[in-house]
Jmol script that loads the backbone (N, CA, C; Angstrom):
load data "model"
ATOM      1  N   MET A   1     199.295 126.302 177.871  1.00  0.00           N
ATOM      2  CA  MET A   1     200.647 126.918 178.073  1.00  0.00           C
ATOM      3  C   MET A   1     200.839 127.837 176.800  1.00  0.00           C
ATOM      4  N   LYS A   2     201.498 128.898 176.934  1.00  0.00           N
ATOM      5  CA  LYS A   2     201.907 129.789 175.879  1.00  0.00           C
ATOM      6  C   LYS A   2     203.336 129.430 175.434  1.00  0.00           C
ATOM      7  N   LEU A   3     203.596 129.709 174.109  1.00  0.00           N
ATOM      8  CA  LEU A   3     204.854 129.412 173.504  1.00  0.00           C
ATOM      9  C   LEU A   3     206.013 129.947 174.381  1.00  0.00           C
ATOM     10  N   ASN A   4     205.825 131.303 174.748  1.00  0.00           N
ATOM     11  CA  ASN A   4     206.935 132.032 175.417  1.00  0.00           C
ATOM     12  C   ASN A   4     207.158 131.374 176.880  1.00  0.00           C
ATOM     13  N   GLU A   5     206.083 130.820 177.442  1.00  0.00           N
ATOM     14  CA  GLU A   5     206.204 130.105 178.721  1.00  0.00           C
ATOM     15  C   GLU A   5     206.989 128.720 178.556  1.00  0.00           C
ATOM     16  N   VAL A   6     206.683 128.074 177.432  1.00  0.00           N
ATOM     17  CA  VAL A   6     207.462 126.776 177.178  1.00  0.00           C
ATOM     18  C   VAL A   6     208.883 127.148 176.926  1.00  0.00           C
ATOM     19  N   ILE A   7     209.264 128.151 176.179  1.00  0.00           N
ATOM     20  CA  ILE A   7     210.664 128.474 175.845  1.00  0.00           C
ATOM     21  C   ILE A   7     211.265 129.047 177.192  1.00  0.00           C
ATOM     22  N   ALA A   8     210.595 129.663 177.965  1.00  0.00           N
ATOM     23  CA  ALA A   8     211.187 130.254 179.169  1.00  0.00           C
ATOM     24  C   ALA A   8     211.621 129.076 180.170  1.00  0.00           C
ATOM     25  N   ALA A   9     210.790 128.049 180.117  1.00  0.00           N
ATOM     26  CA  ALA A   9     211.158 126.787 180.883  1.00  0.00           C
ATOM     27  C   ALA A   9     211.723 125.616 180.089  1.00  0.00           C
ATOM     28  N   ILE A  10     212.452 125.978 178.997  1.00  0.00           N
ATOM     29  CA  ILE A  10     212.889 124.912 178.043  1.00  0.00           C
ATOM     30  C   ILE A  10     213.841 123.940 178.659  1.00  0.00           C
ATOM     31  N   ASP A  11     214.603 124.296 179.554  1.00  0.00           N
ATOM     32  CA  ASP A  11     215.493 123.390 180.238  1.00  0.00           C
ATOM     33  C   ASP A  11     214.833 122.339 181.143  1.00  0.00           C
ATOM     34  N   GLU A  12     213.597 122.679 181.531  1.00  0.00           N
ATOM     35  CA  GLU A  12     212.804 121.767 182.380  1.00  0.00           C
ATOM     36  C   GLU A  12     212.059 120.755 181.573  1.00  0.00           C
ATOM     37  N   GLN A  13     211.973 121.029 180.295  1.00  0.00           N
ATOM     38  CA  GLN A  13     211.226 120.085 179.372  1.00  0.00           C
ATOM     39  C   GLN A  13     211.978 118.888 178.862  1.00  0.00           C
ATOM     40  N   HIS A  14     211.186 117.740 178.589  1.00  0.00           N
ATOM     41  CA  HIS A  14     211.785 116.652 178.000  1.00  0.00           C
ATOM     42  C   HIS A  14     212.388 116.844 176.636  1.00  0.00           C
ATOM     43  N   GLU A  15     213.732 116.666 176.566  1.00  0.00           N
ATOM     44  CA  GLU A  15     214.534 116.932 175.348  1.00  0.00           C
ATOM     45  C   GLU A  15     213.849 116.335 173.992  1.00  0.00           C
ATOM     46  N   ALA A  16     213.202 115.230 174.180  1.00  0.00           N
ATOM     47  CA  ALA A  16     212.707 114.443 173.043  1.00  0.00           C
ATOM     48  C   ALA A  16     211.222 114.985 172.733  1.00  0.00           C
ATOM     49  N   ALA A  17     210.719 115.861 173.465  1.00  0.00           N
ATOM     50  CA  ALA A  17     209.339 116.394 173.195  1.00  0.00           C
ATOM     51  C   ALA A  17     209.250 117.265 171.941  1.00  0.00           C
ATOM     52  N   ILE A  18     208.182 117.253 171.337  1.00  0.00           N
ATOM     53  CA  ILE A  18     207.933 118.159 170.096  1.00  0.00           C
ATOM     54  C   ILE A  18     206.936 119.094 170.455  1.00  0.00           C
ATOM     55  N   ILE A  19     207.287 120.339 170.067  1.00  0.00           N
ATOM     56  CA  ILE A  19     206.324 121.557 170.431  1.00  0.00           C
ATOM     57  C   ILE A  19     205.359 121.719 169.203  1.00  0.00           C
ATOM     58  N   PHE A  20     204.146 121.730 169.507  1.00  0.00           N
ATOM     59  CA  PHE A  20     203.036 122.141 168.580  1.00  0.00           C
ATOM     60  C   PHE A  20     202.421 123.422 169.010  1.00  0.00           C
ATOM     61  N   VAL A  21     202.095 124.296 168.079  1.00  0.00           N
ATOM     62  CA  VAL A  21     201.513 125.597 168.427  1.00  0.00           C
ATOM     63  C   VAL A  21     200.177 125.754 167.661  1.00  0.00           C
ATOM     64  N   LYS A  22     199.311 126.650 168.142  1.00  0.00           N
ATOM     65  CA  LYS A  22     198.158 127.141 167.460  1.00  0.00           C
ATOM     66  C   LYS A  22     198.419 128.617 166.910  1.00  0.00           C
ATOM     67  N   LYS A  23     198.322 128.748 165.715  1.00  0.00           N
ATOM     68  CA  LYS A  23     198.643 130.079 165.154  1.00  0.00           C
ATOM     69  C   LYS A  23     197.487 130.996 165.394  1.00  0.00           C
ATOM     70  N   VAL A  24     197.857 132.334 165.498  1.00  0.00           N
ATOM     71  CA  VAL A  24     196.942 133.389 165.801  1.00  0.00           C
ATOM     72  C   VAL A  24     196.883 134.105 164.463  1.00  0.00           C
ATOM     73  N   ASN A  25     195.747 134.252 163.820  1.00  0.00           N
ATOM     74  CA  ASN A  25     195.570 134.852 162.505  1.00  0.00           C
ATOM     75  C   ASN A  25     196.617 134.419 161.591  1.00  0.00           C
ATOM     76  N   GLY A  26     196.906 133.183 161.567  1.00  0.00           N
ATOM     77  CA  GLY A  26     197.905 132.582 160.648  1.00  0.00           C
ATOM     78  C   GLY A  26     199.287 132.816 160.962  1.00  0.00           C
ATOM     79  N   LYS A  27     199.655 133.265 162.208  1.00  0.00           N
ATOM     80  CA  LYS A  27     200.979 133.547 162.565  1.00  0.00           C
ATOM     81  C   LYS A  27     201.307 132.927 163.939  1.00  0.00           C
ATOM     82  N   VAL A  28     202.628 132.493 164.111  1.00  0.00           N
ATOM     83  CA  VAL A  28     203.034 132.052 165.354  1.00  0.00           C
ATOM     84  C   VAL A  28     203.500 133.243 166.165  1.00  0.00           C
ATOM     85  N   LEU A  29     202.980 133.450 167.354  1.00  0.00           N
ATOM     86  CA  LEU A  29     203.259 134.566 168.209  1.00  0.00           C
ATOM     87  C   LEU A  29     203.771 134.066 169.541  1.00  0.00           C
ATOM     88  N   PRO A  30     204.536 134.928 170.250  1.00  0.00           N
ATOM     89  CA  PRO A  30     204.963 134.483 171.585  1.00  0.00           C
ATOM     90  C   PRO A  30     203.883 133.996 172.465  1.00  0.00           C
ATOM     91  N   ASN A  31     202.658 134.525 172.386  1.00  0.00           N
ATOM     92  CA  ASN A  31     201.601 134.076 173.182  1.00  0.00           C
ATOM     93  C   ASN A  31     200.655 133.104 172.545  1.00  0.00           C
ATOM     94  N   SER A  32     201.122 132.481 171.465  1.00  0.00           N
ATOM     95  CA  SER A  32     200.426 131.369 170.812  1.00  0.00           C
ATOM     96  C   SER A  32     200.282 130.176 171.807  1.00  0.00           C
ATOM     97  N   GLU A  33     199.150 129.503 171.833  1.00  0.00           N
ATOM     98  CA  GLU A  33     199.029 128.304 172.608  1.00  0.00           C
ATOM     99  C   GLU A  33     200.029 127.303 172.174  1.00  0.00           C
ATOM    100  N   ALA A  34     200.644 126.538 173.192  1.00  0.00           N
ATOM    101  CA  ALA A  34     201.611 125.497 172.742  1.00  0.00           C
ATOM    102  C   ALA A  34     201.370 124.267 173.612  1.00  0.00           C
ATOM    103  N   VAL A  35     201.631 123.074 172.901  1.00  0.00           N
ATOM    104  CA  VAL A  35     201.609 121.808 173.525  1.00  0.00           C
ATOM    105  C   VAL A  35     202.845 121.082 173.306  1.00  0.00           C
ATOM    106  N   LEU A  36     203.330 120.392 174.301  1.00  0.00           N
ATOM    107  CA  LEU A  36     204.466 119.541 174.207  1.00  0.00           C
ATOM    108  C   LEU A  36     204.006 118.069 174.118  1.00  0.00           C
ATOM    109  N   VAL A  37     204.472 117.311 173.074  1.00  0.00           N
ATOM    110  CA  VAL A  37     204.106 115.978 172.992  1.00  0.00           C
ATOM    111  C   VAL A  37     205.404 115.094 172.928  1.00  0.00           C
ATOM    112  N   VAL A  38     205.401 114.042 173.723  1.00  0.00           N
ATOM    113  CA  VAL A  38     206.469 113.043 173.729  1.00  0.00           C
ATOM    114  C   VAL A  38     205.838 111.852 173.036  1.00  0.00           C
ATOM    115  N   ILE A  39     206.260 111.342 171.928  1.00  0.00           N
ATOM    116  CA  ILE A  39     205.762 110.244 171.198  1.00  0.00           C
ATOM    117  C   ILE A  39     206.428 108.879 171.638  1.00  0.00           C
ATOM    118  N   GLY A  40     205.731 107.800 171.431  1.00  0.00           N
ATOM    119  CA  GLY A  40     206.179 106.532 171.662  1.00  0.00           C
ATOM    120  C   GLY A  40     206.963 105.941 170.516  1.00  0.00           C
ATOM    121  N   GLU A  41     207.621 104.833 170.709  1.00  0.00           N
ATOM    122  CA  GLU A  41     208.461 104.324 169.603  1.00  0.00           C
ATOM    123  C   GLU A  41     207.577 103.893 168.437  1.00  0.00           C
ATOM    124  N   GLU A  42     206.422 103.429 168.624  1.00  0.00           N
ATOM    125  CA  GLU A  42     205.537 102.999 167.497  1.00  0.00           C
ATOM    126  C   GLU A  42     205.160 104.190 166.705  1.00  0.00           C
ATOM    127  N   GLU A  43     205.340 105.451 167.134  1.00  0.00           N
ATOM    128  CA  GLU A  43     204.849 106.653 166.387  1.00  0.00           C
ATOM    129  C   GLU A  43     206.167 107.343 165.897  1.00  0.00           C
ATOM    130  N   GLY A  44     207.204 106.866 165.962  1.00  0.00           N
ATOM    131  CA  GLY A  44     208.586 107.352 165.646  1.00  0.00           C
ATOM    132  C   GLY A  44     208.603 107.724 164.095  1.00  0.00           C
ATOM    133  N   ASP A  45     207.858 106.987 163.306  1.00  0.00           N
ATOM    134  CA  ASP A  45     207.971 107.187 161.879  1.00  0.00           C
ATOM    135  C   ASP A  45     206.789 108.049 161.361  1.00  0.00           C
ATOM    136  N   TRP A  46     206.058 108.560 162.240  1.00  0.00           N
ATOM    137  CA  TRP A  46     204.836 109.393 161.879  1.00  0.00           C
ATOM    138  C   TRP A  46     205.326 110.617 161.420  1.00  0.00           C
ATOM    139  N   LYS A  47     204.475 111.350 160.535  1.00  0.00           N
ATOM    140  CA  LYS A  47     204.677 112.662 160.166  1.00  0.00           C
ATOM    141  C   LYS A  47     204.088 113.572 161.288  1.00  0.00           C
ATOM    142  N   THR A  48     204.665 114.832 161.285  1.00  0.00           N
ATOM    143  CA  THR A  48     204.216 115.675 162.356  1.00  0.00           C
ATOM    144  C   THR A  48     202.707 116.096 162.336  1.00  0.00           C
ATOM    145  N   ASP A  49     202.035 116.010 161.103  1.00  0.00           N
ATOM    146  CA  ASP A  49     200.684 116.284 161.045  1.00  0.00           C
ATOM    147  C   ASP A  49     199.864 115.161 161.566  1.00  0.00           C
ATOM    148  N   GLN A  50     200.471 113.873 161.555  1.00  0.00           N
ATOM    149  CA  GLN A  50     199.690 112.799 162.020  1.00  0.00           C
ATOM    150  C   GLN A  50     199.773 112.832 163.517  1.00  0.00           C
ATOM    151  N   ILE A  51     200.899 113.178 164.061  1.00  0.00           N
ATOM    152  CA  ILE A  51     201.040 113.290 165.572  1.00  0.00           C
ATOM    153  C   ILE A  51     200.064 114.484 166.059  1.00  0.00           C
ATOM    154  N   ALA A  52     200.063 115.617 165.423  1.00  0.00           N
ATOM    155  CA  ALA A  52     199.205 116.661 165.716  1.00  0.00           C
ATOM    156  C   ALA A  52     197.710 116.148 165.720  1.00  0.00           C
ATOM    157  N   SER A  53     197.245 115.455 164.719  1.00  0.00           N
ATOM    158  CA  SER A  53     195.925 114.943 164.700  1.00  0.00           C
ATOM    159  C   SER A  53     195.521 114.112 165.768  1.00  0.00           C
ATOM    160  N   LYS A  54     196.535 113.328 166.278  1.00  0.00           N
ATOM    161  CA  LYS A  54     196.311 112.380 167.349  1.00  0.00           C
ATOM    162  C   LYS A  54     196.274 113.085 168.762  1.00  0.00           C
ATOM    163  N   TYR A  55     197.307 113.882 168.880  1.00  0.00           N
ATOM    164  CA  TYR A  55     197.535 114.392 170.375  1.00  0.00           C
ATOM    165  C   TYR A  55     197.026 115.891 170.509  1.00  0.00           C
ATOM    166  N   CYS A  56     196.997 116.665 169.443  1.00  0.00           N
ATOM    167  CA  CYS A  56     196.622 118.034 169.612  1.00  0.00           C
ATOM    168  C   CYS A  56     196.049 118.678 168.410  1.00  0.00           C
ATOM    169  N   PRO A  57     194.734 118.213 167.960  1.00  0.00           N
ATOM    170  CA  PRO A  57     194.155 118.700 166.820  1.00  0.00           C
ATOM    171  C   PRO A  57     193.987 120.187 166.830  1.00  0.00           C
ATOM    172  N   GLY A  58     194.206 120.815 165.668  1.00  0.00           N
ATOM    173  CA  GLY A  58     194.134 122.282 165.561  1.00  0.00           C
ATOM    174  C   GLY A  58     195.544 122.915 165.790  1.00  0.00           C
ATOM    175  N   PHE A  59     196.437 122.221 166.218  1.00  0.00           N
ATOM    176  CA  PHE A  59     197.753 122.688 166.469  1.00  0.00           C
ATOM    177  C   PHE A  59     198.770 122.260 165.327  1.00  0.00           C
ATOM    178  N   GLU A  60     199.844 123.041 165.086  1.00  0.00           N
ATOM    179  CA  GLU A  60     200.793 122.714 164.046  1.00  0.00           C
ATOM    180  C   GLU A  60     202.152 122.546 164.591  1.00  0.00           C
ATOM    181  N   TYR A  61     203.042 121.687 163.970  1.00  0.00           N
ATOM    182  CA  TYR A  61     204.405 121.485 164.305  1.00  0.00           C
ATOM    183  C   TYR A  61     205.091 122.757 164.527  1.00  0.00           C
ATOM    184  N   PHE A  62     205.898 122.935 165.532  1.00  0.00           N
ATOM    185  CA  PHE A  62     206.858 124.130 165.683  1.00  0.00           C
ATOM    186  C   PHE A  62     208.246 123.674 165.722  1.00  0.00           C
ATOM    187  N   LEU A  63     208.727 123.077 166.689  1.00  0.00           N
ATOM    188  CA  LEU A  63     210.080 122.583 166.697  1.00  0.00           C
ATOM    189  C   LEU A  63     210.186 121.483 167.800  1.00  0.00           C
ATOM    190  N   GLU A  64     211.356 120.730 167.843  1.00  0.00           N
ATOM    191  CA  GLU A  64     211.634 119.820 168.909  1.00  0.00           C
ATOM    192  C   GLU A  64     212.345 120.682 170.029  1.00  0.00           C
ATOM    193  N   VAL A  65     212.115 120.199 171.295  1.00  0.00           N
ATOM    194  CA  VAL A  65     212.642 120.837 172.429  1.00  0.00           C
ATOM    195  C   VAL A  65     214.226 120.995 172.329  1.00  0.00           C
ATOM    196  N   PHE A  66     214.856 119.813 171.887  1.00  0.00           N
ATOM    197  CA  PHE A  66     216.322 119.798 171.948  1.00  0.00           C
ATOM    198  C   PHE A  66     216.872 120.883 171.044  1.00  0.00           C
ATOM    199  N   ILE A  67     216.180 121.291 169.918  1.00  0.00           N
ATOM    200  CA  ILE A  67     216.620 122.238 168.979  1.00  0.00           C
ATOM    201  C   ILE A  67     216.597 123.648 169.674  1.00  0.00           C
ATOM    202  N   ILE A  68     215.478 123.944 170.405  1.00  0.00           N
ATOM    203  CA  ILE A  68     215.289 125.190 171.158  1.00  0.00           C
ATOM    204  C   ILE A  68     216.426 125.241 172.200  1.00  0.00           C
ATOM    205  N   GLN A  69     216.657 124.153 172.941  1.00  0.00           N
ATOM    206  CA  GLN A  69     217.602 124.222 174.068  1.00  0.00           C
ATOM    207  C   GLN A  69     219.000 124.536 173.449  1.00  0.00           C
ATOM    208  N   ASP A  70     219.360 123.976 172.294  1.00  0.00           N
ATOM    209  CA  ASP A  70     220.692 124.372 171.655  1.00  0.00           C
ATOM    210  C   ASP A  70     220.646 125.779 171.113  1.00  0.00           C
ATOM    211  N   MET A  71     219.457 126.223 170.601  1.00  0.00           N
ATOM    212  CA  MET A  71     219.498 127.656 170.202  1.00  0.00           C
ATOM    213  C   MET A  71     219.675 128.708 171.352  1.00  0.00           C
ATOM    214  N   ILE A  72     218.989 128.338 172.491  1.00  0.00           N
ATOM    215  CA  ILE A  72     218.988 129.237 173.609  1.00  0.00           C
ATOM    216  C   ILE A  72     220.512 129.303 174.083  1.00  0.00           C
ATOM    217  N   ASP A  73     221.191 128.146 174.124  1.00  0.00           N
ATOM    218  CA  ASP A  73     222.561 128.080 174.583  1.00  0.00           C
ATOM    219  C   ASP A  73     223.462 128.960 173.656  1.00  0.00           C
ATOM    220  N   ASP A  74     223.152 128.882 172.382  1.00  0.00           N
ATOM    221  CA  ASP A  74     223.965 129.880 171.426  1.00  0.00           C
ATOM    222  C   ASP A  74     223.502 131.269 171.540  1.00  0.00           C
ATOM    223  N   LEU A  75     222.278 131.516 171.736  1.00  0.00           N
ATOM    224  CA  LEU A  75     221.770 132.951 171.784  1.00  0.00           C
ATOM    225  C   LEU A  75     222.274 133.735 173.046  1.00  0.00           C
ATOM    226  N   LYS A  76     222.429 132.903 174.086  1.00  0.00           N
ATOM    227  CA  LYS A  76     222.743 133.606 175.392  1.00  0.00           C
ATOM    228  C   LYS A  76     224.083 134.393 175.286  1.00  0.00           C
ATOM    229  N   GLY A  77     224.952 133.937 174.348  1.00  0.00           N
ATOM    230  CA  GLY A  77     226.248 134.732 174.300  1.00  0.00           C
ATOM    231  C   GLY A  77     226.261 135.771 173.145  1.00  0.00           C
ATOM    232  N   MET A  78     225.111 136.086 172.639  1.00  0.00           N
ATOM    233  CA  MET A  78     224.982 137.085 171.609  1.00  0.00           C
ATOM    234  C   MET A  78     224.301 138.397 172.080  1.00  0.00           C
ATOM    235  N   ALA A  79     224.918 139.511 171.897  1.00  0.00           N
ATOM    236  CA  ALA A  79     224.458 140.779 172.331  1.00  0.00           C
ATOM    237  C   ALA A  79     222.949 141.152 171.995  1.00  0.00           C
ATOM    238  N   ASN A  80     222.533 140.766 170.860  1.00  0.00           N
ATOM    239  CA  ASN A  80     221.226 141.119 170.340  1.00  0.00           C
ATOM    240  C   ASN A  80     220.059 140.243 170.941  1.00  0.00           C
ATOM    241  N   TYR A  81     220.437 139.275 171.685  1.00  0.00           N
ATOM    242  CA  TYR A  81     219.421 138.289 172.201  1.00  0.00           C
ATOM    243  C   TYR A  81     219.515 137.985 173.714  1.00  0.00           C
ATOM    244  N   ASN A  82     219.715 139.089 174.483  1.00  0.00           N
ATOM    245  CA  ASN A  82     219.891 139.016 175.928  1.00  0.00           C
ATOM    246  C   ASN A  82     218.472 138.698 176.641  1.00  0.00           C
ATOM    247  N   THR A  83     217.361 139.216 176.159  1.00  0.00           N
ATOM    248  CA  THR A  83     216.134 139.073 176.807  1.00  0.00           C
ATOM    249  C   THR A  83     215.396 137.783 176.325  1.00  0.00           C
ATOM    250  N   LEU A  84     214.436 137.331 177.112  1.00  0.00           N
ATOM    251  CA  LEU A  84     213.660 136.190 176.626  1.00  0.00           C
ATOM    252  C   LEU A  84     212.854 136.562 175.416  1.00  0.00           C
ATOM    253  N   ASP A  85     212.234 137.800 175.335  1.00  0.00           N
ATOM    254  CA  ASP A  85     211.490 138.197 174.186  1.00  0.00           C
ATOM    255  C   ASP A  85     212.199 138.123 172.865  1.00  0.00           C
ATOM    256  N   GLN A  86     213.484 138.650 172.955  1.00  0.00           N
ATOM    257  CA  GLN A  86     214.419 138.659 171.864  1.00  0.00           C
ATOM    258  C   GLN A  86     214.566 137.091 171.417  1.00  0.00           C
ATOM    259  N   GLN A  87     214.977 136.273 172.418  1.00  0.00           N
ATOM    260  CA  GLN A  87     215.166 134.921 172.004  1.00  0.00           C
ATOM    261  C   GLN A  87     213.991 134.252 171.451  1.00  0.00           C
ATOM    262  N   VAL A  88     212.787 134.436 171.976  1.00  0.00           N
ATOM    263  CA  VAL A  88     211.536 133.876 171.557  1.00  0.00           C
ATOM    264  C   VAL A  88     211.296 134.224 170.109  1.00  0.00           C
ATOM    265  N   ASN A  89     211.502 135.601 169.786  1.00  0.00           N
ATOM    266  CA  ASN A  89     211.150 136.055 168.450  1.00  0.00           C
ATOM    267  C   ASN A  89     212.148 135.452 167.441  1.00  0.00           C
ATOM    268  N   ARG A  90     213.476 135.237 167.886  1.00  0.00           N
ATOM    269  CA  ARG A  90     214.417 134.691 166.986  1.00  0.00           C
ATOM    270  C   ARG A  90     214.071 133.191 166.728  1.00  0.00           C
ATOM    271  N   ILE A  91     213.667 132.484 167.769  1.00  0.00           N
ATOM    272  CA  ILE A  91     213.288 131.029 167.543  1.00  0.00           C
ATOM    273  C   ILE A  91     212.090 130.941 166.774  1.00  0.00           C
ATOM    274  N   ILE A  92     211.133 131.825 166.863  1.00  0.00           N
ATOM    275  CA  ILE A  92     209.887 131.764 165.962  1.00  0.00           C
ATOM    276  C   ILE A  92     210.276 132.145 164.563  1.00  0.00           C
ATOM    277  N   HIS A  93     211.205 133.010 164.308  1.00  0.00           N
ATOM    278  CA  HIS A  93     211.817 133.293 162.972  1.00  0.00           C
ATOM    279  C   HIS A  93     212.447 132.177 162.417  1.00  0.00           C
ATOM    280  N   TYR A  94     213.268 131.448 163.109  1.00  0.00           N
ATOM    281  CA  TYR A  94     213.892 130.230 162.660  1.00  0.00           C
ATOM    282  C   TYR A  94     212.968 129.165 162.333  1.00  0.00           C
ATOM    283  N   ALA A  95     211.961 128.832 163.204  1.00  0.00           N
ATOM    284  CA  ALA A  95     210.955 127.929 162.914  1.00  0.00           C
ATOM    285  C   ALA A  95     210.242 128.158 161.666  1.00  0.00           C
ATOM    286  N   GLU A  96     209.919 129.362 161.358  1.00  0.00           N
ATOM    287  CA  GLU A  96     209.066 129.714 160.258  1.00  0.00           C
ATOM    288  C   GLU A  96     209.806 129.793 158.853  1.00  0.00           C
ATOM    289  N   PHE A  97     211.066 130.250 158.933  1.00  0.00           N
ATOM    290  CA  PHE A  97     211.781 130.482 157.695  1.00  0.00           C
ATOM    291  C   PHE A  97     213.145 129.694 157.644  1.00  0.00           C
ATOM    292  N   ASP A  98     213.619 129.153 158.594  1.00  0.00           N
ATOM    293  CA  ASP A  98     214.938 128.398 158.331  1.00  0.00           C
ATOM    294  C   ASP A  98     214.856 126.948 158.619  1.00  0.00           C
ATOM    295  N   ALA A  99     213.775 126.395 159.421  1.00  0.00           N
ATOM    296  CA  ALA A  99     213.845 125.065 159.811  1.00  0.00           C
ATOM    297  C   ALA A  99     213.304 124.169 158.693  1.00  0.00           C
TER     298      ALA A  99
END
end "model"
wireframe off; spacefill off
backbone 0.3
color backbone group
């Protein structure tokens, strides 16, 4: 699944899931491969790189689903973020520089 597809269907995703992405030439892009992982209680204290190693080697932590759900709710009311592409690019920027 691609990152933009995951974000397009974010309300259908388990809110406790963690999104991991595979960077393209060192960058997260809307069409980067994405994997959703829901961890068990025994893995709750694990670092994200440990989770990635177990469930999706070669992928890197992106964000939790609930964070993106909150961001989409906030972005829907903003004039500069009406389209899915605009929302996806804003979320990528947040994940890379603000999270």
